[in-house]
BAFI-698266 format. One record per residue (C-alpha): residue number from 1; x, y, z; chain. Coordinates in Angstrom, 3 decimals. Layout:
% residues N
- NUM,X,Y,Z,A;
...
This chain:
% residues 467
- 1,0.035,0.144,0.257,A;
- 2,0.832,3.639,-0.742,A;
- 3,-0.134,5.926,1.913,A;
- 4,-1.675,9.244,0.673,A;
- 5,-1.307,12.775,2.484,A;
- 6,-4.871,12.730,3.532,A;
- 7,-4.510,9.279,4.452,A;
- 8,-5.937,7.182,2.025,A;
- 9,-4.350,3.879,0.825,A;
- 10,-4.055,2.365,-2.120,A;
- 11,-4.043,-1.072,-3.262,A;
- 12,-0.833,-2.048,-5.276,A;
- 13,-1.958,-1.748,-9.695,A;
- 14,-2.249,-5.391,-10.858,A;
- 15,0.483,-6.539,-12.858,A;
- 16,0.048,-5.123,-16.675,A;
- 17,2.394,-4.635,-19.653,A;
- 18,2.495,-1.090,-18.592,A;
- 19,5.639,0.744,-17.408,A;
- 20,6.046,0.950,-14.015,A;
- 21,6.239,4.559,-13.237,A;
- 22,9.817,6.018,-12.589,A;
- 23,11.192,7.137,-9.285,A;
- 24,9.514,10.587,-8.579,A;
- 25,6.693,10.006,-10.547,A;
- 26,3.352,9.993,-8.591,A;
- 27,1.405,6.401,-9.292,A;
- 28,-1.741,6.000,-10.328,A;
- 29,-5.100,5.672,-8.707,A;
- 30,-4.737,9.121,-6.618,A;
- 31,-7.534,9.071,-3.771,A;
- 32,-9.787,12.160,-4.442,A;
- 33,-8.143,12.776,-7.351,A;
- 34,-5.606,15.393,-5.668,A;
- 35,-3.727,13.556,-3.051,A;
- 36,-0.285,13.913,-2.296,A;
- 37,1.545,10.283,-2.583,A;
- 38,4.875,9.459,-0.648,A;
- 39,7.535,9.729,-3.671,A;
- 40,9.254,6.753,-4.728,A;
- 41,12.677,8.122,-4.635,A;
- 42,15.469,6.917,-2.317,A;
- 43,18.432,9.385,-0.773,A;
- 44,20.608,7.361,-2.287,A;
- 45,19.224,8.486,-5.831,A;
- 46,20.393,11.819,-5.083,A;
- 47,23.956,13.474,-4.981,A;
- 48,25.563,13.197,-2.001,A;
- 49,28.623,15.403,-0.218,A;
- 50,31.626,13.374,1.609,A;
- 51,31.639,13.062,5.066,A;
- 52,35.224,14.536,4.939,A;
- 53,34.045,17.691,3.041,A;
- 54,31.077,18.090,5.338,A;
- 55,33.478,18.188,8.424,A;
- 56,35.807,20.088,6.792,A;
- 57,32.972,22.593,5.808,A;
- 58,31.263,22.459,9.286,A;
- 59,33.915,22.751,11.935,A;
- 60,35.654,25.647,10.904,A;
- 61,32.246,27.806,10.757,A;
- 62,31.303,26.053,14.010,A;
- 63,34.206,27.396,16.253,A;
- 64,33.663,30.985,14.201,A;
- 65,29.948,31.131,15.508,A;
- 66,30.967,29.136,19.063,A;
- 67,33.660,32.197,19.571,A;
- 68,30.897,34.372,18.836,A;
- 69,28.663,33.658,21.642,A;
- 70,32.114,33.700,23.801,A;
- 71,32.501,37.196,22.684,A;
- 72,28.526,38.336,23.094,A;
- 73,29.214,36.855,27.059,A;
- 74,31.989,38.373,27.294,A;
- 75,30.560,42.194,26.209,A;
- 76,27.198,42.086,28.249,A;
- 77,29.811,41.519,31.218,A;
- 78,31.073,44.553,29.764,A;
- 79,28.502,46.591,28.997,A;
- 80,25.838,45.724,32.099,A;
- 81,27.776,48.718,34.214,A;
- 82,26.978,51.543,31.528,A;
- 83,24.892,54.208,32.488,A;
- 84,22.226,53.525,29.869,A;
- 85,21.400,49.940,31.381,A;
- 86,21.740,51.624,34.957,A;
- 87,19.112,54.229,33.643,A;
- 88,17.062,51.775,31.388,A;
- 89,16.769,48.299,33.386,A;
- 90,14.583,47.129,30.859,A;
- 91,17.292,46.682,28.180,A;
- 92,18.323,43.740,30.101,A;
- 93,14.686,42.152,29.227,A;
- 94,14.858,43.408,25.795,A;
- 95,18.393,41.536,25.101,A;
- 96,17.348,37.670,24.963,A;
- 97,14.371,38.253,22.652,A;
- 98,15.828,41.159,20.640,A;
- 99,19.211,38.567,20.308,A;
- 100,17.462,35.251,19.941,A;
- 101,14.828,36.146,17.540,A;
- 102,17.049,38.772,15.380,A;
- 103,19.786,35.520,15.175,A;
- 104,16.675,33.554,13.955,A;
- 105,15.607,35.742,11.519,A;
- 106,19.249,35.853,10.084,A;
- 107,19.375,32.131,9.790,A;
- 108,16.001,31.421,7.929,A;
- 109,17.467,33.989,5.394,A;
- 110,20.122,31.646,5.085,A;
- 111,18.069,28.748,4.940,A;
- 112,16.042,30.440,2.283,A;
- 113,18.941,30.993,0.266,A;
- 114,20.656,28.141,0.483,A;
- 115,17.656,26.043,-0.888,A;
- 116,17.434,28.486,-3.978,A;
- 117,21.350,28.086,-4.512,A;
- 118,21.473,24.423,-4.306,A;
- 119,18.330,24.491,-6.540,A;
- 120,19.898,26.385,-8.976,A;
- 121,17.761,29.350,-9.078,A;
- 122,20.076,31.678,-8.177,A;
- 123,22.981,31.530,-11.034,A;
- 124,21.613,34.313,-13.380,A;
- 125,22.948,37.991,-11.727,A;
- 126,19.664,40.030,-12.037,A;
- 127,17.657,37.050,-9.669,A;
- 128,20.580,37.596,-7.111,A;
- 129,19.878,41.215,-7.034,A;
- 130,15.912,40.792,-7.106,A;
- 131,16.294,38.131,-4.479,A;
- 132,18.665,40.173,-2.436,A;
- 133,16.623,42.784,-2.259,A;
- 134,13.139,41.221,-1.728,A;
- 135,14.706,38.888,1.432,A;
- 136,16.533,42.008,3.276,A;
- 137,12.811,44.079,2.833,A;
- 138,11.579,40.811,4.546,A;
- 139,14.233,40.864,7.069,A;
- 140,13.478,44.492,8.052,A;
- 141,9.738,43.485,8.282,A;
- 142,10.498,40.429,10.182,A;
- 143,12.780,42.522,12.271,A;
- 144,10.631,45.648,13.012,A;
- 145,7.889,43.794,14.302,A;
- 146,9.818,41.278,16.266,A;
- 147,11.723,44.681,18.247,A;
- 148,8.470,45.973,18.567,A;
- 149,7.020,42.716,20.526,A;
- 150,9.609,42.351,22.599,A;
- 151,9.662,46.323,23.214,A;
- 152,6.303,46.045,24.515,A;
- 153,7.005,42.953,26.731,A;
- 154,9.721,44.748,28.150,A;
- 155,7.605,48.030,29.044,A;
- 156,5.121,45.400,30.200,A;
- 157,7.775,44.166,32.746,A;
- 158,9.046,47.822,33.756,A;
- 159,4.826,48.547,34.430,A;
- 160,4.648,45.634,37.100,A;
- 161,7.973,46.797,38.430,A;
- 162,7.330,50.809,38.734,A;
- 163,4.386,52.232,36.818,A;
- 164,5.548,55.783,37.342,A;
- 165,8.533,55.417,36.220,A;
- 166,7.235,54.232,32.484,A;
- 167,6.427,57.348,30.812,A;
- 168,5.629,57.952,27.192,A;
- 169,9.157,59.366,26.777,A;
- 170,10.412,56.658,28.455,A;
- 171,8.848,54.114,26.347,A;
- 172,9.821,56.043,23.104,A;
- 173,13.432,55.912,24.103,A;
- 174,13.366,52.058,24.975,A;
- 175,11.453,51.492,21.584,A;
- 176,13.707,53.663,19.265,A;
- 177,16.748,51.916,20.826,A;
- 178,15.295,48.523,19.996,A;
- 179,13.790,48.731,16.702,A;
- 180,16.695,50.923,15.503,A;
- 181,19.200,48.562,16.746,A;
- 182,17.390,45.664,14.927,A;
- 183,17.041,47.666,12.009,A;
- 184,20.700,48.153,11.401,A;
- 185,21.866,44.696,12.522,A;
- 186,19.397,43.041,9.616,A;
- 187,20.129,45.549,7.256,A;
- 188,23.936,44.949,7.701,A;
- 189,23.779,41.117,8.389,A;
- 190,20.927,40.463,5.664,A;
- 191,23.194,41.919,3.028,A;
- 192,26.752,40.260,4.485,A;
- 193,24.878,36.624,5.035,A;
- 194,23.504,37.103,1.142,A;
- 195,26.702,37.899,-0.220,A;
- 196,28.665,34.969,1.914,A;
- 197,25.817,32.617,0.496,A;
- 198,26.402,33.304,-3.119,A;
- 199,30.492,33.398,-2.583,A;
- 200,30.099,30.216,-0.524,A;
- 201,28.393,28.447,-3.988,A;
- 202,30.936,30.131,-6.418,A;
- 203,33.894,28.641,-4.138,A;
- 204,31.818,25.179,-4.328,A;
- 205,30.966,25.181,-0.692,A;
- 206,27.589,24.085,0.147,A;
- 207,25.793,27.284,1.979,A;
- 208,23.704,25.067,4.095,A;
- 209,27.323,24.005,6.045,A;
- 210,29.094,27.036,5.818,A;
- 211,26.660,30.446,6.338,A;
- 212,24.560,29.569,9.026,A;
- 213,27.115,29.439,11.423,A;
- 214,28.323,32.325,10.445,A;
- 215,25.205,34.200,10.677,A;
- 216,24.794,32.839,14.460,A;
- 217,28.310,33.634,14.971,A;
- 218,27.528,37.495,13.860,A;
- 219,24.125,38.119,14.626,A;
- 220,23.993,38.006,18.696,A;
- 221,27.664,40.132,18.801,A;
- 222,26.387,42.132,16.105,A;
- 223,22.974,43.204,17.551,A;
- 224,24.095,43.565,21.246,A;
- 225,26.537,45.562,20.519,A;
- 226,24.568,48.098,18.458,A;
- 227,21.613,47.817,21.338,A;
- 228,24.577,48.950,23.285,A;
- 229,26.129,51.963,21.110,A;
- 230,22.620,53.240,19.934,A;
- 231,21.240,53.406,23.330,A;
- 232,23.961,55.002,24.852,A;
- 233,24.434,57.448,22.113,A;
- 234,20.652,58.365,22.649,A;
- 235,20.887,58.882,26.546,A;
- 236,21.777,62.392,26.368,A;
- 237,18.313,63.185,24.306,A;
- 238,16.440,60.951,26.518,A;
- 239,14.189,63.992,27.639,A;
- 240,13.736,65.423,24.467,A;
- 241,10.323,65.493,23.038,A;
- 242,11.784,65.457,19.119,A;
- 243,14.843,62.994,19.141,A;
- 244,13.632,59.532,20.256,A;
- 245,9.756,60.273,19.066,A;
- 246,11.087,61.201,15.779,A;
- 247,13.429,58.251,15.451,A;
- 248,10.762,55.709,16.363,A;
- 249,8.135,57.584,14.210,A;
- 250,10.715,57.314,11.367,A;
- 251,11.657,53.726,11.918,A;
- 252,7.520,52.553,11.975,A;
- 253,6.903,54.945,8.684,A;
- 254,9.345,53.155,6.803,A;
- 255,7.953,49.635,7.751,A;
- 256,5.230,50.181,4.769,A;
- 257,8.108,50.547,2.238,A;
- 258,9.951,47.272,3.246,A;
- 259,6.393,45.180,3.205,A;
- 260,5.874,46.615,-0.353,A;
- 261,9.179,45.450,-1.625,A;
- 262,8.752,42.091,-0.067,A;
- 263,5.305,41.639,-1.578,A;
- 264,6.655,42.123,-5.044,A;
- 265,8.385,38.592,-5.084,A;
- 266,6.451,35.305,-4.627,A;
- 267,9.119,33.696,-1.935,A;
- 268,8.988,36.293,0.012,A;
- 269,5.648,37.510,-0.462,A;
- 270,4.477,34.070,1.053,A;
- 271,6.700,34.173,3.959,A;
- 272,4.908,37.819,4.839,A;
- 273,1.718,36.478,4.963,A;
- 274,2.225,33.086,6.730,A;
- 275,5.645,33.200,8.183,A;
- 276,4.828,34.951,11.497,A;
- 277,3.170,31.921,13.573,A;
- 278,6.968,30.141,13.829,A;
- 279,8.238,33.712,15.232,A;
- 280,5.529,34.613,17.496,A;
- 281,5.418,30.207,19.038,A;
- 282,9.436,31.063,19.251,A;
- 283,8.806,33.580,21.439,A;
- 284,6.849,31.581,23.674,A;
- 285,9.129,29.226,23.613,A;
- 286,11.986,31.376,24.403,A;
- 287,10.035,33.103,27.210,A;
- 288,9.943,29.572,29.190,A;
- 289,13.803,29.192,29.230,A;
- 290,13.863,32.872,30.238,A;
- 291,11.701,31.896,33.603,A;
- 292,14.450,29.413,33.960,A;
- 293,17.206,31.749,33.761,A;
- 294,15.353,34.180,35.890,A;
- 295,15.476,32.108,38.927,A;
- 296,19.016,30.149,37.838,A;
- 297,20.866,33.408,37.574,A;
- 298,19.939,34.372,41.190,A;
- 299,20.475,30.894,42.278,A;
- 300,24.040,29.779,40.413,A;
- 301,26.311,33.236,39.801,A;
- 302,28.335,31.031,37.376,A;
- 303,25.782,29.959,34.983,A;
- 304,25.677,33.085,32.967,A;
- 305,29.137,33.019,31.958,A;
- 306,28.778,29.600,30.236,A;
- 307,25.098,29.383,29.009,A;
- 308,25.529,31.673,25.824,A;
- 309,27.732,28.937,24.304,A;
- 310,25.397,26.029,25.499,A;
- 311,22.220,27.737,23.856,A;
- 312,23.937,29.174,20.633,A;
- 313,25.814,26.350,19.725,A;
- 314,23.225,24.073,19.750,A;
- 315,21.227,25.901,17.599,A;
- 316,23.579,26.370,15.137,A;
- 317,23.998,22.717,14.503,A;
- 318,20.358,22.259,14.777,A;
- 319,19.993,25.295,12.281,A;
- 320,22.690,23.536,9.534,A;
- 321,20.628,20.181,9.877,A;
- 322,17.475,22.007,9.149,A;
- 323,18.911,23.618,6.493,A;
- 324,20.373,20.256,5.002,A;
- 325,17.001,18.198,5.592,A;
- 326,15.489,21.133,4.068,A;
- 327,17.729,21.456,0.933,A;
- 328,17.610,17.292,0.574,A;
- 329,13.827,17.497,0.825,A;
- 330,13.442,20.656,-2.022,A;
- 331,15.800,18.195,-4.713,A;
- 332,13.586,15.014,-3.773,A;
- 333,10.558,16.517,-4.789,A;
- 334,7.541,19.245,-4.252,A;
- 335,6.343,19.665,-0.918,A;
- 336,3.852,17.393,0.422,A;
- 337,5.557,14.974,-0.889,A;
- 338,7.655,12.612,1.262,A;
- 339,10.824,10.128,-0.118,A;
- 340,9.807,6.163,-0.238,A;
- 341,10.544,4.520,3.205,A;
- 342,11.052,7.819,4.955,A;
- 343,8.779,8.099,7.729,A;
- 344,7.709,11.144,9.686,A;
- 345,8.918,10.610,12.643,A;
- 346,11.798,8.473,13.247,A;
- 347,13.220,6.965,16.431,A;
- 348,16.523,7.993,17.736,A;
- 349,18.286,5.292,16.995,A;
- 350,17.429,5.119,13.592,A;
- 351,18.340,9.076,13.030,A;
- 352,21.697,8.550,14.681,A;
- 353,22.689,4.686,13.767,A;
- 354,21.731,4.267,9.847,A;
- 355,23.846,4.425,6.814,A;
- 356,22.719,6.926,5.206,A;
- 357,23.988,10.308,4.450,A;
- 358,21.633,12.499,6.547,A;
- 359,22.057,10.141,9.531,A;
- 360,26.039,10.407,9.116,A;
- 361,25.513,14.270,9.103,A;
- 362,23.823,14.000,12.279,A;
- 363,26.364,12.079,13.791,A;
- 364,29.051,14.154,12.436,A;
- 365,27.243,17.245,14.412,A;
- 366,26.887,15.495,17.242,A;
- 367,30.555,14.634,17.386,A;
- 368,31.773,18.007,16.667,A;
- 369,30.158,19.065,20.507,A;
- 370,32.552,17.606,22.250,A;
- 371,35.820,19.042,20.834,A;
- 372,34.026,22.531,20.214,A;
- 373,32.269,22.958,23.809,A;
- 374,35.710,21.967,25.470,A;
- 375,37.531,24.447,23.197,A;
- 376,34.496,27.291,24.294,A;
- 377,34.342,26.689,27.827,A;
- 378,38.087,27.088,28.244,A;
- 379,38.039,29.867,26.305,A;
- 380,35.345,31.507,28.147,A;
- 381,37.153,30.970,31.756,A;
- 382,40.225,32.126,30.810,A;
- 383,39.278,35.511,29.108,A;
- 384,36.879,36.047,32.266,A;
- 385,38.968,35.272,35.137,A;
- 386,42.534,35.193,33.501,A;
- 387,42.861,31.691,34.789,A;
- 388,41.191,28.094,34.268,A;
- 389,38.691,27.993,37.504,A;
- 390,36.894,25.282,36.220,A;
- 391,36.967,21.865,37.675,A;
- 392,37.049,18.472,35.522,A;
- 393,33.898,17.026,37.073,A;
- 394,32.138,20.732,36.030,A;
- 395,33.755,19.987,32.627,A;
- 396,32.466,16.535,32.491,A;
- 397,28.555,17.926,32.992,A;
- 398,29.098,20.483,30.801,A;
- 399,29.736,18.186,27.934,A;
- 400,27.086,15.883,29.034,A;
- 401,24.382,18.921,28.838,A;
- 402,25.816,20.022,25.384,A;
- 403,25.707,16.316,24.065,A;
- 404,22.225,15.584,25.324,A;
- 405,20.565,19.331,23.949,A;
- 406,22.034,18.426,20.569,A;
- 407,20.872,15.305,20.362,A;
- 408,17.375,16.232,21.338,A;
- 409,17.352,19.488,19.186,A;
- 410,18.949,17.291,16.017,A;
- 411,15.642,15.005,17.137,A;
- 412,13.584,17.716,16.761,A;
- 413,14.642,18.928,13.480,A;
- 414,14.142,16.147,11.762,A;
- 415,10.612,15.392,13.039,A;
- 416,9.588,19.210,12.584,A;
- 417,11.153,19.342,9.333,A;
- 418,9.520,16.337,7.799,A;
- 419,6.192,16.843,9.278,A;
- 420,6.462,20.837,7.819,A;
- 421,7.380,19.290,4.075,A;
- 422,4.527,16.542,4.749,A;
- 423,1.639,19.392,5.380,A;
- 424,3.243,21.813,2.356,A;
- 425,4.518,24.248,4.647,A;
- 426,8.046,25.779,3.571,A;
- 427,10.365,24.310,6.975,A;
- 428,12.976,27.177,5.743,A;
- 429,10.418,29.486,7.564,A;
- 430,9.152,27.620,9.673,A;
- 431,11.410,25.275,11.444,A;
- 432,14.378,27.223,12.350,A;
- 433,12.534,29.749,15.017,A;
- 434,11.277,26.879,16.700,A;
- 435,14.129,24.575,17.254,A;
- 436,16.579,27.343,18.128,A;
- 437,14.020,28.771,20.252,A;
- 438,13.785,25.330,21.712,A;
- 439,17.773,25.485,22.183,A;
- 440,17.052,28.130,24.294,A;
- 441,15.170,26.112,26.304,A;
- 442,16.457,23.168,26.595,A;
- 443,19.817,24.342,27.323,A;
- 444,19.071,26.636,30.475,A;
- 445,17.143,23.897,31.773,A;
- 446,19.562,21.152,31.150,A;
- 447,22.793,23.578,32.818,A;
- 448,20.446,24.580,35.386,A;
- 449,19.616,21.072,36.438,A;
- 450,23.730,20.080,35.927,A;
- 451,24.656,22.986,38.639,A;
- 452,22.277,21.414,40.780,A;
- 453,23.889,18.219,40.429,A;
- 454,27.376,20.073,41.290,A;
- 455,26.100,21.940,43.826,A;
- 456,25.018,18.558,45.291,A;
- 457,28.266,16.822,45.007,A;
- 458,29.696,20.111,46.335,A;
- 459,31.472,21.050,43.361,A;
- 460,33.511,24.853,43.637,A;
- 461,32.098,26.175,40.515,A;
- 462,28.237,25.354,41.701,A;
- 463,28.915,26.310,45.398,A;
- 464,31.230,29.095,45.135,A;
- 465,30.466,32.539,43.420,A;
- 466,32.190,32.996,40.481,A;
- 467,33.158,36.434,40.239,A;
C-alpha cells in the first residue's frame, strides 16, 4: 500500500504490460484525484557530499559561531554596568528576545537562500539582485515587528515593577533603541549573509554548512553591540520630546516600504503572509527559557557566563541540520511529497545509527560538540578570570549537557522538518525559529539541572560565586 497525505490507502496496481512509474513520479490511482503521495525516490538517488568535506565545511564556521557566542557573553559582562543599562533596566529584559529572534531571522534568511542556490535558482546575476532586495526587505519587516513586540514585553515588565517610571518618553526611548538596533543589524547582516551564501556557492562550498554558523556567530554580537552603542548615544537626548519619538516614528513609517518591496516577489510574499506563527511560537518557547534563567542566575552566579555558548552552539548545529534536511527534501520533490521509506517521525536510534547520508551528518554534528564545547568553556574561563577555574567534574557535566541538548535538537529538527514538509509548509521559514528557541529552553534547563547536581556534589564552580 502507498499512503497518501489525506490518509487514503491504495492497493498496489495489478500486474500489466504497462511500464512502471519512474522514481519520483506519482503512481496511478490518486485518492480524490488530488492527494499527495509518498515519493518513490530514495536518498541514494540524490547527489551526496563526502563526510570529510562536510566536516571541514562545518567545523571552522562552528568554531567561529562559538567564539561569537563567547564574545557576546564577554561583551554583555562589560556593558551591563554602562549608565544606560542602569537608567533603563528594561534593556536587560529586551536583550534575550532581541538577540535570539534576530538571530533566528538571519538563519531563516540563510536557509531560504541556501535552498534556492542549491536548486540553481540564483545562477543569474539579475535573479540574485532581485532575491537579495526582497529578502533584505522581508528581514526588515520581520525584525521591526519582532523588536516592537520585544519592547512591549519589556515595557510590560517595567510597568509591573514601577508604573510611575514608565512615561511616554521613557517608552519611546526604549522602543527607539530596540527598533534602531534591530533594523541596522538586520540590514547589515542581511546584506552580508546574502553575499556569503553566493560566494560559498561560487567556491563550491555547501552554503548550508558555512552560512548558518556565520550568521549565528555575528548575529548576537552585532545586535548586542548596536543596542548598547545606539542606546548610549541616545541617552543624552532621553528627555527631548523630538529626538527619540521622531526616530521611532521614522522607523515605523518606513515599515510599509519594506512590506511593499517584499510583497513584489512570490517567495518572500508567501513568507510575509504565513511566516509569523513560527516567530511568535519561538517567542513563547524562549520565554520559558527566560523564566528558568531568571531563577538560575540568582541561584548560581557562574551559570550566566557559560549559558550563551550552550544555547547558541546547540541552536547553530540544529539550524545546519534543518538547512540540510530542507535542501534534500527540495531536491527530492515538491512540498507535501515525502521520499519512499522515509517516515515523518523516526526513532532516535534510527536517526543516528543508519547508513544514510543524513544520518551521517547527524552523527557528525553530534561529534563536533565535544571538542568544540571544550574549547569554548576553556576560552570563556580564561578570558573572564585570566586563569582556569573550572573543575574536571564541571567540564564533564558541561559536555554531557551539550551532547544531550544537541541530540534532542537534531531529533526535533528531523521530525519538525518532515512534518512541515508533509503539511506543505516551507521548513526554511518555519523550522529554524522553533528549533533555536527550543535550544534556548533545553540548554537553560539542562545546564540548571547540571548546576543542581554539581551543588549536591559540592563542586566549587556551583557552590562558590564566580566573580
